[in-house]
DSSP file (Angstrom, degrees, kcal/mol; ACC not computed):
  #  RESIDUE AA STRUCTURE BP1 BP2  ACC     N-H-->O    O-->H-N    N-H-->O    O-->H-N    TCO  KAPPA ALPHA  PHI   PSI    X-CA   Y-CA   Z-CA
    1    1 A M              0   0    0      0, 0.0    84,-0.0     0, 0.0    83,-0.0   0.000 360.0 360.0 360.0 129.9    0.7    1.7   17.9
    2    2 A P        -     0   0    0      0, 0.0     2,-0.2     0, 0.0    79,-0.1  -0.275 360.0-109.2 -66.8 154.3    0.9    0.0   14.4
    3    3 A E        -     0   0    0     77,-0.1     2,-0.2    78,-0.1    82,-0.1  -0.533  28.4-118.6 -79.8 146.4    0.6    2.1   11.4
    4    4 A S     >  -     0   0    0     -2,-0.2     4,-1.2     1,-0.1    -1,-0.1  -0.491  21.6-118.2 -83.1 154.4   -2.5    1.9    9.2
    5    5 A V  H  > S+     0   0    0      1,-0.2     4,-1.0     2,-0.2     3,-0.3   0.915 115.7  55.9 -58.5 -38.9   -2.1    0.8    5.6
    6    6 A E  H  4 S+     0   0    0      1,-0.2     3,-0.4     2,-0.2    -1,-0.2   0.874 102.2  52.4 -60.7 -43.0   -3.4    4.2    4.6
    7    7 A S  H  4 S+     0   0    0      1,-0.2     4,-0.4     2,-0.1    -1,-0.2   0.749 108.2  54.6 -67.5 -21.5   -0.8    6.2    6.5
    8    8 A L  H  X S+     0   0    0     -4,-1.2     4,-2.2    -3,-0.3     3,-0.3   0.827  86.2  83.9 -80.9 -26.2    2.0    4.2    4.7
    9    9 A E  H  X S+     0   0    0     -4,-1.0     4,-3.0    -3,-0.4     5,-0.3   0.843  84.9  52.0 -49.2 -52.7    0.8    4.9    1.2
   10   10 A P  H  > S+     0   0    0      0, 0.0     4,-2.2     0, 0.0    -1,-0.2   0.917 115.0  41.2 -45.5 -56.1    2.5    8.3    0.7
   11   11 A Q  H  > S+     0   0    0     -4,-0.4     4,-2.2    -3,-0.3    -2,-0.2   0.822 114.4  53.4 -70.6 -32.8    5.9    7.1    1.7
   12   12 A V  H  X S+     0   0    0     -4,-2.2     4,-3.1     2,-0.2     5,-0.3   0.952 110.1  47.9 -63.3 -49.7    5.5    3.7   -0.2
   13   13 A R  H  X S+     0   0    0     -4,-3.0     4,-2.1    -5,-0.3    -2,-0.2   0.884 110.5  50.4 -58.9 -43.8    4.6    5.5   -3.3
   14   14 A A  H  X S+     0   0    0     -4,-2.2     4,-1.6    -5,-0.3    -1,-0.2   0.921 113.6  45.8 -57.0 -48.3    7.6    7.9   -3.0
   15   15 A T  H  X S+     0   0    0     -4,-2.2     4,-2.1     2,-0.2     5,-0.3   0.888 114.4  47.4 -70.4 -38.1   10.0    4.9   -2.4
   16   16 A V  H  X S+     0   0    0     -4,-3.1     4,-2.2     1,-0.2     6,-0.3   0.900 111.8  53.1 -72.0 -35.0    8.5    2.8   -5.4
   17   17 A G  H  < S+     0   0    0     -4,-2.1     4,-0.2    -5,-0.3    -1,-0.2   0.851 113.4  39.9 -65.9 -31.8    8.7    5.9   -7.5
   18   18 A L  H  < S+     0   0    0     -4,-1.6    -2,-0.2    -5,-0.1    -1,-0.2   0.865 129.3  27.7 -80.4 -37.7   12.3    6.5   -6.8
   19   19 A H  H  < S+     0   0    0     -4,-2.1    -3,-0.2    -5,-0.2    29,-0.2   0.718 102.4  71.5-102.8 -25.4   13.5    2.8   -7.0
   20   20 A A  S  < S-     0   0    0     -4,-2.2    21,-0.5    -5,-0.3    24,-0.2   0.661  79.9-143.4 -67.6 -21.4   11.2    0.8   -9.2
   21   21 A K        +     0   0    0     -5,-0.3    -4,-0.1    -4,-0.2    -3,-0.1   0.861  31.1 179.5  50.8  44.3   12.4    2.3  -12.5
   22   22 A L        -     0   0    0     -6,-0.3    -1,-0.2    -5,-0.2    17,-0.1  -0.467  35.8-136.4 -74.5 147.5    8.9    2.3  -13.9
   23   23 A P  S    S+     0   0    0      0, 0.0     2,-0.3     0, 0.0    -1,-0.1   0.517  91.0  58.0 -79.8  -2.8    8.4    3.6  -17.5
   24   24 A V  S    S-     0   0    0     14,-0.3     2,-0.3     2,-0.0    -2,-0.1  -0.867  99.9 -95.1-121.6 159.5    5.2    5.4  -16.1
   25   25 A D    >   -     0   0    0     -2,-0.3     3,-1.9     1,-0.1     4,-0.3  -0.561  29.5-134.6 -72.2 131.4    4.7    8.0  -13.3
   26   26 A I  G >  S+     0   0    0     -2,-0.3     3,-1.4     1,-0.3    -1,-0.1   0.765 103.8  68.6 -57.7 -29.8    3.7    6.2  -10.1
   27   27 A A  G 3  S+     0   0    0      1,-0.2    -1,-0.3   -14,-0.0    -2,-0.0   0.742  91.5  59.3 -63.2 -24.6    1.1    8.8   -9.6
   28   28 A T  G <  S+     0   0    0     -3,-1.9     2,-0.3     2,-0.0    -1,-0.2   0.585  93.3  85.1 -80.9  -7.1   -0.8    7.4  -12.7
   29   29 A L  S <  S-     0   0    0     -3,-1.4     6,-0.0    -4,-0.3     2,-0.0  -0.755  75.6-129.9-101.3 142.3   -1.1    4.1  -11.0
   30   30 A S    >   -     0   0    0     -2,-0.3     3,-0.6     1,-0.1    43,-0.4  -0.262  33.6-103.0 -75.1 171.8   -3.9    3.0   -8.6
   31   31 A N  T 3  S+     0   0    0      1,-0.2    43,-3.4    42,-0.1    44,-0.4   0.623 123.0  45.4 -59.3 -21.5   -3.0    1.4   -5.3
   32   32 A Y  T 3  S+     0   0    0     41,-0.2    -1,-0.2    40,-0.1     3,-0.0   0.469  81.4 119.7-108.9  -7.4   -4.1   -2.0   -6.9
   33   33 A D  S <  S-     0   0    0     -3,-0.6     2,-0.7     1,-0.1    40,-0.4  -0.359  73.3-110.2 -66.2 141.0   -2.3   -1.7  -10.2
   34   34 A D     >  -     0   0    0      1,-0.2     4,-1.7    38,-0.1     3,-0.3  -0.651  23.8-158.0 -76.6 111.9    0.2   -4.5  -10.8
   35   35 A L  T  4>S+     0   0    0     36,-3.6     5,-2.4    -2,-0.7     4,-0.4   0.835  90.9  55.3 -57.8 -36.1    3.7   -3.0  -10.6
   36   36 A F  T >45S+     0   0    0     35,-0.4     3,-0.8     1,-0.2    -1,-0.2   0.879 107.9  48.0 -70.1 -35.2    5.3   -5.7  -12.6
   37   37 A Q  T 345S+     0   0    0     -3,-0.3    -1,-0.2     1,-0.2    -2,-0.2   0.816 105.8  61.3 -70.2 -25.6    2.8   -5.2  -15.5
   38   38 A A  T 3<5S-     0   0    0     -4,-1.7   -14,-0.3     1,-0.0    -1,-0.2   0.562 133.7 -87.4 -72.6 -10.7    3.6   -1.6  -15.2
   39   39 A G  T < 5S+     0   0    0     -3,-0.8     2,-0.3    -4,-0.4    -3,-0.2   0.440  76.2 145.8 121.4   1.5    7.2   -2.3  -16.0
   40   40 A M      < -     0   0    0     -5,-2.4    -1,-0.3   -18,-0.1     2,-0.2  -0.570  36.1-147.4 -70.6 132.2    9.0   -3.1  -12.8
   41   41 A T     >  -     0   0    0    -21,-0.5     4,-1.8    -2,-0.3     5,-0.2  -0.503  24.7-109.9 -91.6 166.8   11.6   -5.7  -13.2
   42   42 A S  H  > S+     0   0    0      1,-0.2     4,-1.3     2,-0.2     5,-0.1   0.865 120.5  53.5 -57.6 -38.0   12.7   -8.3  -10.7
   43   43 A H  H >> S+     0   0    0      1,-0.2     4,-1.3     2,-0.2     3,-0.7   0.953 109.6  47.0 -61.1 -52.7   16.0   -6.5  -10.3
   44   44 A A  H 3> S+     0   0    0      1,-0.3     4,-2.1     2,-0.2    -1,-0.2   0.781 106.1  59.1 -70.2 -25.5   14.2   -3.2   -9.5
   45   45 A S  H 3X S+     0   0    0     -4,-1.8     4,-2.5     2,-0.2    -1,-0.3   0.838 103.4  52.0 -71.5 -29.0   11.9   -5.0   -7.0
   46   46 A V  H <X S+     0   0    0     -4,-1.3     4,-2.1    -3,-0.7    -2,-0.2   0.904 111.7  47.5 -73.0 -35.9   15.0   -6.1   -5.0
   47   47 A N  H  X S+     0   0    0     -4,-1.3     4,-2.3     2,-0.2    -2,-0.2   0.871 111.2  49.7 -67.8 -40.4   16.0   -2.4   -5.0
   48   48 A V  H  X S+     0   0    0     -4,-2.1     4,-2.9     2,-0.2    -2,-0.2   0.891 110.1  51.4 -67.7 -40.9   12.5   -1.4   -4.0
   49   49 A M  H  X S+     0   0    0     -4,-2.5     4,-2.6     2,-0.2    -2,-0.2   0.958 111.3  46.7 -59.8 -50.1   12.6   -4.0   -1.1
   50   50 A L  H  X S+     0   0    0     -4,-2.1     4,-2.2     1,-0.2    -2,-0.2   0.912 113.3  49.8 -59.3 -44.0   16.0   -2.7    0.2
   51   51 A A  H  X S+     0   0    0     -4,-2.3     4,-2.8     2,-0.2    -1,-0.2   0.928 112.0  48.0 -62.2 -45.7   14.7    1.0    0.0
   52   52 A L  H  X S+     0   0    0     -4,-2.9     4,-3.1     1,-0.2    -2,-0.2   0.921 109.1  53.0 -64.2 -42.1   11.5    0.1    1.9
   53   53 A E  H  X>S+     0   0    0     -4,-2.6     5,-1.4     1,-0.2     4,-0.7   0.922 115.3  41.4 -51.2 -48.9   13.5   -1.8    4.6
   54   54 A A  H  <5S+     0   0    0     -4,-2.2     3,-0.2     2,-0.2    -2,-0.2   0.892 116.0  49.0 -67.9 -40.7   15.6    1.3    5.1
   55   55 A A  H  <5S+     0   0    0     -4,-2.8    -2,-0.2     1,-0.2    -1,-0.2   0.906 122.9  30.3 -66.6 -44.4   12.7    3.8    4.8
   56   56 A F  H  <5S-     0   0    0     -4,-3.1    -1,-0.2    -5,-0.2    -2,-0.2   0.286 102.4-122.4-104.4  10.3   10.3    1.9    7.3
   57   57 A D  T  <5S+     0   0    0     -4,-0.7     2,-0.3    -3,-0.2    -3,-0.2   0.935  71.9 123.7  50.0  59.1   13.1    0.4    9.6
   58   58 A V      < -     0   0    0     -5,-1.4     2,-0.4    -6,-0.2    -1,-0.2  -0.836  54.6-139.5-134.5 172.9   11.7   -3.1    8.9
   59   59 A E        -     0   0    0     -2,-0.3    -9,-0.1    -3,-0.1   -10,-0.0  -0.966  17.3-134.2-135.1 121.8   13.1   -6.5    7.4
   60   60 A F        -     0   0    0     -2,-0.4     2,-0.1   -11,-0.1     5,-0.0  -0.606  26.7-133.7 -73.2 123.0   11.2   -8.6    5.1
   61   61 A P    >   -     0   0    0      0, 0.0     3,-2.2     0, 0.0     4,-0.4  -0.400  25.7-102.6 -74.8 158.5   11.5  -12.2    6.3
   62   62 A E  G >  S+     0   0    0      1,-0.3     3,-1.8     2,-0.2    -2,-0.0   0.845 120.6  62.7 -47.8 -41.7   12.3  -14.9    3.8
   63   63 A A  G 3  S+     0   0    0      1,-0.3    -1,-0.3     2,-0.0    -3,-0.0   0.830 104.3  48.9 -58.5 -26.3    8.6  -16.0    3.7
   64   64 A M  G <  S+     0   0    0     -3,-2.2     2,-2.3     1,-0.1    -1,-0.3   0.444  80.5 103.6 -91.7   2.5    7.6  -12.5    2.3
   65   65 A L    <   +     0   0    0     -3,-1.8     2,-0.3    -4,-0.4    -1,-0.1  -0.443  58.0 110.5 -83.4  72.1   10.3  -12.5   -0.4
   66   66 A R  S >> S-     0   0    0     -2,-2.3     3,-0.8     1,-0.1     4,-0.6  -0.911  80.7-107.9-136.2 165.2    7.8  -13.3   -3.1
   67   67 A K  G >4 S+     0   0    0     -2,-0.3     3,-1.2     1,-0.2   -31,-0.1   0.878 113.7  60.4 -61.2 -39.9    6.4  -11.4   -6.1
   68   68 A S  G >4 S+     0   0    0      1,-0.3     3,-0.6     2,-0.2    -1,-0.2   0.695  95.2  62.8 -71.7 -20.1    3.0  -11.0   -4.6
   69   69 A T  G <4 S+     0   0    0     -3,-0.8    -1,-0.3     1,-0.2    10,-0.2   0.809 116.7  30.1 -68.0 -34.0    4.5   -9.0   -1.6
   70   70 A F  G << S+     0   0    0     -3,-1.2    -1,-0.2    -4,-0.6    -2,-0.2   0.065  88.9 105.3-119.5  24.6    5.7   -6.3   -4.0
   71   71 A E  S <  S+     0   0    0     -3,-0.6   -36,-3.6   -36,-0.1   -35,-0.4   0.762  88.7   8.6 -82.6 -22.6    3.0   -6.5   -6.8
   72   72 A S  S  > S-     0   0    0    -38,-0.2     4,-2.5    -4,-0.2     5,-0.2  -0.949  75.3-107.4-150.5 165.4    1.1   -3.3   -5.9
   73   73 A V  H  > S+     0   0    0    -40,-0.4     4,-2.6   -43,-0.4     5,-0.2   0.907 121.9  51.8 -64.8 -36.5    1.3   -0.3   -3.6
   74   74 A E  H  > S+     0   0    0    -43,-3.4     4,-2.5     2,-0.2    -1,-0.2   0.918 108.1  49.1 -63.8 -38.1   -1.5   -1.9   -1.6
   75   75 A A  H  > S+     0   0    0    -44,-0.4     4,-2.5     1,-0.2    -1,-0.2   0.923 114.2  47.8 -68.8 -41.7    0.3   -5.2   -1.2
   76   76 A I  H  X S+     0   0    0     -4,-2.5     4,-1.9     2,-0.2    -1,-0.2   0.894 112.5  47.1 -60.2 -42.6    3.4   -3.3   -0.1
   77   77 A C  H  X S+     0   0    0     -4,-2.6     4,-2.7     2,-0.2     5,-0.2   0.929 112.4  50.1 -66.6 -43.7    1.5   -1.2    2.4
   78   78 A Q  H  X S+     0   0    0     -4,-2.5     4,-2.2     1,-0.2    -2,-0.2   0.901 110.8  49.8 -67.4 -39.4   -0.3   -4.2    3.8
   79   79 A S  H  X S+     0   0    0     -4,-2.5     4,-2.1   -10,-0.2    -1,-0.2   0.885 112.8  45.5 -66.2 -35.5    3.1   -6.1    4.2
   80   80 A I  H  X S+     0   0    0     -4,-1.9     4,-2.9     2,-0.2    -2,-0.2   0.926 111.8  52.3 -72.6 -41.6    4.8   -3.3    6.0
   81   81 A A  H  X S+     0   0    0     -4,-2.7     4,-1.8     1,-0.2    -2,-0.2   0.874 110.2  49.4 -63.6 -35.4    1.8   -2.7    8.3
   82   82 A D  H  X S+     0   0    0     -4,-2.2     4,-3.0    -5,-0.2    -1,-0.2   0.936 112.2  48.1 -64.3 -45.2    1.9   -6.5    9.1
   83   83 A L  H  X S+     0   0    0     -4,-2.1     4,-2.2     1,-0.2    -2,-0.2   0.903 110.4  51.0 -60.0 -41.8    5.7   -6.2    9.9
   84   84 A K  H  X S+     0   0    0     -4,-2.9     4,-2.0     2,-0.2    -1,-0.2   0.838 110.1  48.9 -70.3 -30.6    5.1   -3.2   12.0
   85   85 A T  H  X S+     0   0    0     -4,-1.8     4,-1.4    -5,-0.2    -2,-0.2   0.905 112.9  48.1 -69.7 -43.0    2.3   -5.1   14.0
   86   86 A I  H  X S+     0   0    0     -4,-3.0     4,-0.6     1,-0.2     3,-0.3   0.927 113.4  48.6 -64.9 -38.3    4.6   -8.1   14.5
   87   87 A G  H >< S+     0   0    0     -4,-2.2     3,-0.8     1,-0.2    -2,-0.2   0.899 110.9  50.4 -58.4 -48.1    7.4   -5.7   15.6
   88   88 A A  H 3< S+     0   0    0     -4,-2.0    -1,-0.2     1,-0.2    -2,-0.2   0.711 111.5  48.0 -63.9 -26.1    5.1   -3.9   17.9
   89   89 A N  H 3<        0   0    0     -4,-1.4    -1,-0.2    -3,-0.3    -2,-0.2   0.516 360.0 360.0 -93.4 -10.2    4.0   -7.2   19.5
   90   90 A S    <<        0   0    0     -3,-0.8    -2,-0.2    -4,-0.6    -1,-0.2   0.465 360.0 360.0-103.1 360.0    7.5   -8.7   20.0
């Protein structure tokens, strides 16, 4: 059964908190706040992507490797939920 976006949020937040190198605490950001505006760099977003792939046992396809996929906790959760749904259906 695919995971819900809500169930992914705690682990996504923890992963982003560890790897995004944000100058602010991830707990102070809403699920919809722009992580790049909060201080995440392009380099840090690659580290976040790799950590998310390991944490959730997914692989982001080339089509998802864009800024919008990683711009917020909500966008990340939705992307992972979509990948888990695709994986569950294949």
